C-alpha positions in Angstrom: 83.8 53.5 111.1 82.0 56.2 113.6 85.6 57.3 114.5 86.9 57.8 110.9 83.6 59.8 110.2 84.3 62.0 113.2 88.1 62.4 112.4 87.1 63.3 108.8 84.3 65.7 109.9 86.6 66.9 112.3 89.4 67.7 109.7 87.1 69.5 107.5 85.9 72.0 110.3 89.4 72.8 110.9 90.4 73.5 107.4 87.3 75.8 106.5 87.9 77.7 109.9 91.7 78.6 108.8 92.1 81.6 106.3 92.3 81.2 102.8 95.4 80.2 101.5 95.5 82.6 98.6 95.4 85.8 100.9 98.9 86.7 101.7 100.1 88.0 105.2 100.2 91.6 105.9 104.0 92.3 106.3 106.1 94.4 108.7 106.8 97.0 106.4 102.9 97.3 105.9 102.3 97.2 109.4 104.7 99.6 110.1 103.3 102.4 107.5 100.1 101.6 108.6 101.0 102.7 112.2 103.0 105.6 111.5 100.2 106.7 109.5 98.0 106.4 112.6 100.2 108.2 114.6 100.4 111.0 112.7 96.6 111.3 112.2 96.2 111.2 116.0 98.8 113.7 116.4 96.9 116.2 114.4 94.0 115.8 116.5 93.2 117.9 119.4 93.9 117.1 123.0 91.4 115.8 125.1 87.6 115.7 124.6 87.6 118.0 122.0 89.7 115.8 119.6 87.8 112.5 120.7 86.0 112.1 117.3 89.2 113.0 115.2 90.9 109.9 117.1 87.9 107.6 116.7 88.3 108.4 112.8 92.0 107.7 112.9 91.4 104.6 114.8 88.8 103.1 112.0 90.8 104.3 109.3 94.0 102.3 110.9 91.3 99.0 111.6 90.1 99.4 107.7 93.6 99.7 106.4 94.8 96.4 108.5 91.6 94.4 107.0 92.6 95.5 103.7 96.1 94.5 104.0 95.2 91.2 105.8 93.1 90.5 102.5 95.0 91.8 100.0 96.8 88.9 97.6 100.4 91.1 97.6 100.5 93.7 99.9 103.6 95.9 99.6 104.3 99.4 100.7 103.2 102.5 100.5 99.5 101.4 99.5 99.6 98.0 101.2 97.0 96.5 99.2 94.6 99.2 99.3 93.1 100.6 96.0 94.6 104.0 94.9 92.6 106.6 92.9 94.0 109.8 91.4 92.4 113.0 91.1 93.3 116.2 89.1 93.3 119.7 90.3 91.6 122.1 88.2 
């Protein structure tokens, strides 16, 4: 009886610690688009110490984009799960 309880608790713990089955996986197309955006952002920054904050900003943007992509239900390029907003220029 004790072994059965331990097995059930162990199985439950494994199921709860695994990812949500509803969330889709961030595909190679999205990962590639995120990496390309990161590289172009970094390339626009100044070299050396002067561009450190710019590069940090690029890195945090990439991290946020990856996290958003992984939690999206259907991530597809070009937005890969990120919400898009439109603005009008007067």
